[in-house]
Structures are given as structure tokens and as C-alpha cells.
C-alpha positions in Angstrom: 0.0 0.1 0.0 1.3 3.5 -0.9 0.8 5.4 2.3 3.8 8.0 2.0 6.3 8.5 4.6 5.1 12.0 5.7 1.4 11.6 5.8 -1.6 13.4 4.2 -1.9 16.9 3.0 -5.0 18.9 3.0 -6.9 19.3 -0.5 -9.3 21.9 -0.9 -11.8 21.6 -3.8 -11.1 24.1 -6.6 -13.7 23.1 -9.0 -16.5 20.3 -9.6 -17.6 19.1 -13.1 -20.2 16.4 -13.8 -18.7 14.7 -16.9 -21.6 12.3 -17.2 -24.2 10.7 -14.8 -21.5 8.3 -13.7 -18.4 10.5 -13.6 -17.8 13.6 -11.5 -14.6 15.4 -11.9 -13.1 17.2 -8.8 -10.0 19.2 -8.9 -8.2 20.0 -5.7 -5.8 22.7 -4.8 -4.3 24.4 -1.7 -0.9 25.2 -0.4 -0.2 21.9 1.0 -0.4 20.3 -2.4 2.8 22.1 -3.3 4.6 19.1 -1.5 3.3 16.5 -4.1 5.7 15.4 -7.0 4.4 16.6 -10.1 6.5 15.1 -12.5 4.9 12.3 -14.6 4.4 9.8 -16.1 1.6 8.8 -13.5 0.1 5.9 -15.4 -2.2 4.1 -12.7 -0.8 6.0 -9.6 -2.7 5.2 -6.6 -3.5 7.8 -4.0 -5.5 7.7 -0.6 -8.3 10.0 0.2 -9.3 10.5 3.8 -12.7 11.8 4.1 -14.1 14.0 6.8 -15.6 11.9 9.8 -19.1 11.6 10.7 -19.0 15.1 12.5 -17.8 16.7 9.2 -14.3 17.3 10.3 -11.1 16.1 9.2 -8.9 13.7 11.5 -5.7 15.4 13.2 -2.8 13.5 11.9 0.7 14.3 13.0 3.3 14.8 10.3 5.4 11.8 11.1 6.6 8.5 9.5 4.3 6.5 11.7 1.2 8.7 10.7 -0.8 5.7 9.5 -0.5 3.9 12.8 -1.5 7.1 14.6 -4.5 7.5 12.2 -5.6 3.8 12.8 -5.3 4.4 16.7 -7.9 7.4 16.4 -11.4 6.7 17.8 -13.7 5.6 15.0 -15.8 8.6 15.2 -12.8 10.8 14.8 -10.9 8.7 12.2 -12.9 9.4 9.1 -12.7 6.8 6.2 -9.8 6.1 3.8 -10.4 5.0 0.2 -8.0 4.4 -2.8 -8.3 6.3 -6.2 -6.0 7.2 -9.0 -4.7 10.4 -10.4 -6.5 11.7 -13.4 -4.1 14.8 -13.6 -1.5 16.6 -11.5 -0.1 19.7 -12.6 1.9 22.8 -11.2 1.4 26.0 -12.9 2.1 29.5 -11.5 3.2 28.1 -8.4 -0.2 26.4 -7.9 -0.5 22.6 -7.7 -3.6 21.1 -8.7 -4.7 17.5 -8.3 -7.7 16.1 -10.4 -9.8 12.9 -9.5 -12.5 11.5 -11.4 -15.0 9.8 -9.0 -17.4 7.2 -10.0 -21.0 7.8 -8.4 -21.7 4.3 -7.6 -25.6 4.0 -6.8 -27.2 0.7 -5.9 -30.6 -0.3 -6.7 -31.8 0.8 -3.3 -30.2 4.3 -3.7 -27.2 3.8 -1.2 -23.6 4.5 -2.2 -20.2 4.3 -0.9 -18.8 6.9 1.4 -16.3 8.3 -1.2 -18.9 8.6 -3.9 -21.4 10.2 -1.4 -18.7 12.7 -0.4 -18.1 13.4 -4.1 -21.8 13.7 -4.8 -22.0 16.5 -2.2 -18.8 18.2 -2.6 -18.6 21.9 -3.7 -15.9 24.6 -4.1 -14.2 24.8 -0.6 -14.9 21.3 0.5 -11.9 19.7 2.1 -10.4 16.2 2.5 -7.0 14.6 3.1 -4.8 13.3 0.3 -1.8 10.9 0.4 0.0 11.1 -2.8 3.7 11.0 -3.7 5.9 13.7 -2.5 9.0 15.2 -3.7 11.9 13.2 -2.6 10.0 10.0 -1.7 10.6 6.7 -3.5 8.1 6.2 -6.2 5.3 3.7 -5.3 1.8 2.9 -6.0 2.2 2.5 -9.8 1.4 -1.0 -11.1 1.4 -0.4 -15.0 4.9 -1.8 -16.2 4.8 -3.0 -19.7 8.5 -3.6 -20.0 9.4 -4.2 -23.7 5.8 -5.2 -24.9 5.2 -4.4 -28.4 1.4 -4.1 -27.6 -0.7 -3.3 -24.4 -4.3 -4.2 -23.9 -6.2 -2.4 -21.2 -9.3 -3.5 -19.9 -11.5 -2.2 -17.1 -15.0 -1.0 -15.8 -15.9 2.4 -14.8 -13.7 2.3 -11.7 -10.7 1.7 -13.9 -11.6 4.3 -16.5 -9.7 7.1 -14.9 -6.4 5.1 -14.5 -6.8 3.9 -18.2 -7.3 7.3 -19.4 -4.2 8.5 -17.6 -2.2 5.5 -18.9 -3.2 6.1 -22.6 -2.4 9.8 -22.2 0.9 9.2 -20.6 1.9 6.8 -23.3 1.2 9.5 -25.8 4.3 11.2 -24.6 6.6 8.2 -24.8 9.2 8.1 -27.6 8.8 4.4 -28.1 5.2 3.9 -27.2 3.7 0.5 -27.9 0.4 -0.1 -29.7 -2.6 0.3 -27.2 -6.0 -1.3 -27.4 -8.1 0.1 -24.3 -11.6 -1.5 -23.6 -13.6 0.5 -20.8 -17.1 -0.8 -19.8 -19.3 2.0 -18.5 -23.1 1.9 -17.5 -24.4 4.0 -20.3 -23.3 5.4 -23.9 -23.3 8.9 -22.2 -20.6 7.8 -19.9 -17.9 7.9 -22.8 -15.2 10.3 -21.7 -12.6 12.4 -23.7 -9.3 10.7 -23.8 -6.3 12.3 -25.7 -4.9 9.3 -27.1 -1.9 8.7 -29.3 -2.4 7.8 -33.0 -1.3 4.1 -32.3 -4.0 3.8 -29.6 -7.6 2.4 -30.0 -10.0 3.2 -27.3 -13.2 1.4 -27.2 -16.3 2.2 -25.0 -18.4 -0.5 -23.9 -21.7 0.7 -22.7 -23.1 -2.1 -20.4 -27.0 -1.2 -20.5 -28.9 -4.3 -19.4 -25.9 -6.8 -19.6 -24.2 -8.3 -16.8 -21.0 -6.6 -15.5 -18.1 -7.9 -17.1 -19.9 -9.6 -20.2 -18.5 -6.8 -22.7 -15.2 -7.0 -21.3 -15.1 -10.8 -21.7 -16.2 -10.4 -25.2 -13.4 -8.1 -25.9 -11.1 -10.8 -24.9 -12.9 -13.2 -27.3 -14.7 -15.4 -24.8 -17.8 -15.5 -22.7 -18.4 -15.4 -18.9 -19.0 -18.9 -17.4 -20.4 -19.7 -14.1 -17.4 -21.3 -12.9 -16.6 -21.7 -9.1 -14.0 -19.5 -7.5 -10.5 -21.0 -7.6 -9.8 -23.1 -4.4 -8.1 -20.9 -1.7 -9.6 -17.5 -2.7 -11.6 -15.6 -0.2 -14.8 -14.1 -2.0 -14.3 -10.8 0.1 -10.7 -10.5 -0.9 -9.7 -8.3 -3.7 -7.7 -10.1 -6.6 -4.3 -8.3 -7.1 -1.6 -9.9 -8.9 1.1 -8.2 -11.0 4.4 -9.6 -12.3 5.9 -8.9 -9.2 3.3 -9.1 -6.4 0.5 -11.3 -5.6 -2.3 -10.7 -2.6 -2.6 -14.4 -2.3 1.0 -14.7 -1.2 2.1 -16.6 -4.3 5.8 -16.8 -4.6 6.7 -14.7 -7.8 10.4 -15.0 -7.4 10.6 -16.7 -10.8 8.4 -14.3 -12.7 10.5 -12.3 -15.1 9.9 -8.8 -16.2 7.5 -8.4 -19.2 9.1 -9.2 -22.3 8.2 -8.4 -25.9 4.8 -9.4 -27.1 1.5 -8.2 -25.5 1.2 -7.0 -22.0 -2.3 -7.1 -20.3 -3.4 -4.7 -17.7 -7.0 -5.5 -16.4 -8.7 -3.9 -13.3 -12.3 -3.3 -12.0 -14.8 -5.3 -9.9 -12.8 -8.3 -8.4 -15.2 -11.1 -9.2 -15.1 -10.0 -13.2 -11.3 -9.8 -12.8 -11.0 -13.3 -11.4 -12.9 -14.7 -14.3 -10.7 -12.9 -16.9 -7.6 -13.9 -15.0 -8.8 -17.7 -15.2 -9.3 -17.2 -18.9 -6.0 -15.7 -19.8 -3.7 -17.6 -17.5 -5.2 -21.0 -17.3 -7.0 -21.4 -20.6 -5.0 -19.2 -22.9 -1.8 -19.6 -21.1 -0.5 -16.2 -21.0 2.7 -15.7 -19.2 2.3 -14.4 -15.8 5.0 -11.7 -16.6 2.8 -10.5 -19.2 -0.4 -9.4 -17.3 -1.4 -7.4 -14.1 -4.7 -8.1 -12.6 -6.2 -5.6 -10.1 -9.7 -5.9 -8.1 -10.3 -2.2 -7.5 -13.7 -3.2 -5.7 -15.9 -6.0 -4.9 -19.8 -6.1 -5.5 -21.6 -6.0 -2.3 -18.5 -5.7 0.0 -17.4 -2.4 1.9 -13.9 -2.3 0.9 -11.0 -1.2 3.3 -8.7 1.9 2.4 
């Protein structure tokens, strides 16, 4: 987990833009953001957001290397809630640092929503939260996208992964030797297609879900159909799948997994159950080398995520 050595900074909402019924773009600024490292590329850089507590106040967290332990030790009613997001944009201009996050406004059939989406839905200029993001002089962490020497990159994800995919595609545009890119993004409706400044060798395909089951169109994009297979033995249905060429949340020993080689590199993220199905297909049925793929469960249907 990318937690930062020196703790969170205060982000103040500078602007709010509704991109579609699903996506709300919020840009943060404020003097404390000047400590953040604004040199890209960012790719799928994870950041942490700490939301106000039930009383509407932000927790008081000391500036120290053990800030995370001290935050955990706070009483429940003071701590607030931590959630993980990705950077959509991070710039410094005229000595002002701005960090942009695209929030997905998840709404269940009963009208309920997660805490971060609820905060974003009610956010307005001047609203505040705490941000944990890479700072100047700190070791880089929280980026999983690592295509190595791949000739082609395939990106697949649902709406929760759309901001990271967009950032990856745009960052690759600045690369002098960018691989061919095919991106498939599943979203609730046709109006949820967002603008991505893609390079000429990138193909971005939006897959409106409509009445289809989540993940069906992503599976079709990989050339197969979702099967009602049981979960692999040893996998906890409540745990997020997180497997990259160098890390496995299941504790699998990846010492023998090499860096991505030439060929196709797959980056797949979204709802964990869907991603597990795509993993079974690519690794077990097709036999894609583990060094060529990263699987990341960003959320789990019906389960409140931690951090």
C-alpha cells in the first residue's frame, strides 16, 4: 500500500465538473499540495483519500513516518474513512498545484452509495479532505502499470478503472517508443464515454453495459464468454484479486516471474469477481505468461472495501 512517509496533505476543492451521470471530476488545490511530486508519467498511480468523519471534520494526523499507525489508533468517530483512487491529472502552474480525481458515483438499486462517492456527490468549491500522494524526494510507489518491452498493450476495465486507463493512454502519448494500445472500457451507459487524448497508435473502445451483466462486454473483448465457474480454491470471495508480475495478494511466490518481455502486455482492473474470471481465462485457458499481465480488483460487489 502506498501510504507516503510523511502523511497526508489537505486538499481543497477548487472545481467540480459533472462529466456524465456516472463520472464527477473534482480538482483539488491548496498550499499543502505544493509538497506533491508533479513529474509524470503517472500511469495508474494510486493515491489515498481520507474523508471527513461523521461530524464533518478532518482527523488530526501528525506529520511523521508513523502517521498511518496513529491514524488507525484514532477513535472510530474521529478517524474518517480512507479510500483508494487514481490520479487523473496533477500539474503545477504559476506556483499552484492542482490534483484532479474522477469519481465514479456508484449508486445501488436501493439508492445507497459508498462513502467516497457520497462525499463526491455533495462536494462543492471549498470542501476539504486529506490526500496521500507521492511527495518530492520520496521513493515512487503505487504504480502497477509496467509493460516492459511489450510491443502491444491491452487495457481492460470497468468504470472504476476508466480514470487510470485514461491516464495510462495519455501518458503513453508522450513516450518516444510507445507500444500499440488497445483499451476497452465498460461503462453503465453510452453517455459515460469520456474524452481521452490518445496517441495515434491507440484504439479506445467504450463498451456501454446497458442491461448486460457486468463484465460481459469485457469478456467479449477478450474473445470469450463469461462462464459460471466456481472461484478457484483458496480464494476468499471478500478479498480483492491483486496480482502483478512482481506482487500477489494471495502470497504466491513470484520470485521466478521475469519482467514483461516483447509481445502483448495485459493490464486488467475493475470489479474483483469479474477480474478473477478474466484471469482464469487468460492464465489458465490461454496460457498467457504471468510476466505479461497485471490483474487488479479495484472493488468488490456487495462488499465495503477497506482503504
